[in-house]
N, C-alpha and C positions, 0 to 999 in steps of 0.2 A: 466846817471849812478845813480845820486841821486834819480831821479824819479823811476827807477826800484827798488832801495833799499826800497823806500817808499811803493811801491805796495807790495813788498814781506813782509814787516813788517806788513802791514794791513792784508794780507792774513793769516799770522801766528797768529795774534791776534784773527781773526775770528775763526780760527781752534781751538785755545785754548779755546775760549769762548764756542764753540759748544760742545767740549769734556767735558768741565766743566758742561754744562747744562745736558748732558746725564748722567754723573757720579754723578751729584748732587742728594743726597738722597731725597731732597724735590721734585725735578722734577720727579724722578722715582716714588715716592709715588703718585704724582698727576696723572701720566699716568696710573698707575695700578688701581687707584681709578676710573678713567674714564672708563677703560675696565670693571671693576666690575659692575659699574652702567649700562653700555650698556647691559651686559650679564643678569643682574637682570631684566631690562626692557623687554628684549626679552623673558626671562623665564616667566615673569608675563603675557605677551601677549599669550604665548603658553598655560599656565595654564588656562587663561581666555577662550581661544578657546576650550580647552578640557571640561571645565565646561559648556560652552554654548552648546556643542554637547550633553552633559549629560542632560541638561535641555530640549533640543528639542527632544530627543529620544522618549519620550512617545507620541508625536504628530504624529510620523511616524509609530507607532506600529499598526499592524493588526493581530488579533488573527486568528489562523488556524481554518478551518471549517471541522468537521468530516464528513466522508461519512455516509449515513443513508438510511434506508428504509422509504420512505414517504408513507402515507396512500393512496394518489392519484397517485403520480408520481413514486412510487416504488423505485428502487435503484437510488440514486443520489451520484455521486462521491464527494470526499472531495476536499479541496482547501487549498494550503499552506498559512500560515500567513507570515508576514514580520516584520523585525525590523531593526533599524539602527545599523550598525556595527560601534560602536564608535571608537574603536582602529584603524580599517582600514581607516575610514574616517579621523581621526586625522592625520594619516601618510600622506595621500594625501593632506591634507590642511595645514600641518605644514609649518610655515613661512608666512601664509596668515593672514591678519588683520581681514578679514571678511569671513563668510562661503559662499563658492560658491556651490550652491545646485547641480550643475552638477557633482561635485566631490564627493558627498556623496556616501557611499557604503552601500548596504543593504544585508541582508542575509534572506533566507527563513526558515520558521518554519513549518515542516511537521505536518499534523494532526495525532492524535493518532489512529483514525479509518480510514482505507483506503478502496477503493472499493473492493479489493480482500479479505478483512476481512468480508464482508457481505455475508449472505447466498444467494443462487441463486435467482435472481429476475430480471425481465426485466428492461431495461433502456430506458427512454423516452427522457431524456435531460441531458445536462451537468450541472455542478454547476452554479447556477444563478449569482454568483459573478465573473465568468470568462467571459471576453468579447470576446468570440469566438463562432462560430457556425460551423456545419459540414454539408456537402451535402451527403445524402445517395443515391447512384445510384444503384438501383436494376436492374440486367440485366438477362433477359431470352429471350429477343427478341429485335428488334429495331436496328439491325446491321447497317442499312444504316445511322443512326444518330450518331453513336458513334464517327466516325472521327471528325465531327464538334464539338461535346461536348469536346473531348480531345484537339482540337486545341484552343478552347476558354479558357479552363482551363490553358493550357500551356502559352498562351499569357498573361493571368491574373496572372500568377505565383501562381496558386491554385492547391493544392493537397488534395484529399479527399478519401473516401472509396467506392469502387465498390463491391457490393455483387453479386457474380456470381452463377447462376444456374449450377449445375454440368453437366447436359446433354448438356447445351449450351457450356460450356468449351470444352467438348469432340468434339463437332461439329465445334467449332470456335477457335482452339488453337492460330491462328495468332492474332486474335483480343484480346484474353485474354492476350497474351504476350505484345501486344501494350499498353494495359492499365497498366500493370506492369512496362514496360519500361519507361512510362511517369512519373513514381515515385508515383503512387497511391497505396493506401493500398487495399488489397484483403480480402473480407469477404465471408462467406458461405451463400447461398440463397437456400439451399436444392437441391436435384438432379432432381426432376421431377415437381417442382412447385406445390406440393400437399397442401391440407388443413391439416396442421400439427395437428390441434386439433382433427381431426377424425381418426388419425392413431393409430395403436397399438404401444406400447413402442418399440417393435422390429423393426417395420418399421421406427419409428422416428430415431432410432440409425442408421439404414441403410442409410436413406436419408442424415444424417449429415456426417457419416464416408465416404460414397461413394463420396460425393462432395469434402471432404478434400483430398481423395486419388487422384481424377482426377486433382485437382488443383496442388497437389504436383508433380504428374507425368508429368504435362504439364509445370508448371512454376518453379519447384524446390522444394526441401524438406522443411519441416516446419521450419527449422533453418533459411533458406534463405527467405522463404515466410511464416511468421507466420500467421496462420488464427485464430484470437482471438475473432472474432465477428460473430454472426449468426443473420440474419434477416429473420424471418418467412415469407413465401409468403403470401401476403394479410394481414399480421399482425395477422394471426390466430395461437393461441397457447393455451395450458393449462399448468398447473404447471409441469406435467411430461416432457413436451417439454423443458422447461427452465432448469429443473434438469438434463436431459440427455445431453443437450448442455453443461452444466457446467462440467459434467463428461467427455465430449469430449474436455474440456479445452477451452470452448467458452462461452462468455456472450451473452445474448439475447438482440438484439437491436430493439427498436421501433422508434417512431418519435413524435415530438411535432408540426411540421408544415408540411402540406401535399400540394404538388403542384396540386394534382388530375389531373396530366397531361395525364393519360390514357383516360380521357374524351375528350381530344383534345380541351382544352379551347383556347381562344384567347391568344397568347403569352404575350402581353402587360398587359392584364387584369390579367392573371395568375401571372406574375411577381409582379404587384402592390399588389395583395392579399398576396403573400409571404412576401414582404417587410413590409407590414402593420402588419403582425403577428410576425415579428422577435422579439427575446428576447435573452438575454445573455444565452448561453448554448443550443440554438435551434438546433434541429436535423431535417433537411429538406429532406423529402422523394421525390424522383424523379425517372424517368425512361428515357431511350433513346427514346424519342418521338419527333415528329415535333414541338410540342408546347415548349418543354424544349430546343430543339436545337435552336429555334428562340428567346426564352425568357431568356436563361441562362445568357447572358451578362448583361442584365438589372438587373437580380437578384444579380449577383456578384457586380455590381456597387452600388446597393442599400445597400447591406450588408456592403461594405467598407465605404459608405457614413455615415452609422450609427456608424462607429468606431469599428466594430467587425472584428476580424481576422477570417480567414477560415482555418480549419485544418482537419486532418483525425479524425476518431472516437478515435483512440489512443491518438491523441493530445488533444482532448476535454476531454477525461477521465483522463488525466494526472493531478496530483495535482499541478504541477508547475504553479506559477503565471506568468502572461504575463507582459511584458514591465515594469520592475522595474525602475521607474524614480526617480527623486529627491524629488518628493512629493508622499505622500501616495496615493495608487490607490483607 
């Protein structure tokens, strides 16, 4: 009994002492002071993080590049710049003691002059700062090689632009639909594969409009299948051709790398030649031939090995930067 009373007395004393500690003004002041110091340290760390982001921002800045008419290469599309989004990056990094580059947020800066702002002019390549190339597949013949080309592209997850001859589309609607169904972009390659430079302005317009009409009749209206690009057969044009194409809402597309596949070169030799000539913004001309069917995989592998993306003409002409990473491109 005495022992129980002793235990109860000790418990009561401990309780009184604990209550006294909590209610003690000196103890309360100490606890609040510790809280304030912790909050101050945390705030200082956050301010330091924000200041560090501000200091690093200039090193990530890339100025946008305006589209322009080059004396040699004619129309060249612009390319977005980039800058560190300090506030968005800070929000993602808040609470961190160091900067994790993978969490940095960037925003793109559009150029003041875009491709659509330029007067009509042929395009031979994309912006040299954009790590992308495109394959220009001109189709007026070579039906037997198209399925293999499409299969290789599908397996490699490649989408590009096929320029279709109007009379070919009329004769081969199922093949034209197959190209579209595989996710490729459709361009205009005139109607009868003529020498555009030698035609009257009236005939030029007929070749272009007739091709667009048969493409739309076969594949869908222009809202579903926008035909924005025209590739002159054999690369033959004069200023009137480019201007009339622009009036038909199409830009004229040329090339900077030629497979010369119509000469039936050795596929491996042809592929090596193409890979050797690659550059950022390259536009690679090809046709459905036996050489291209057998050499395309090697070309695609070589492009990817050099670190270039492969896209449609529209992708290449777009000002959008590729692969915004934690470090400046």
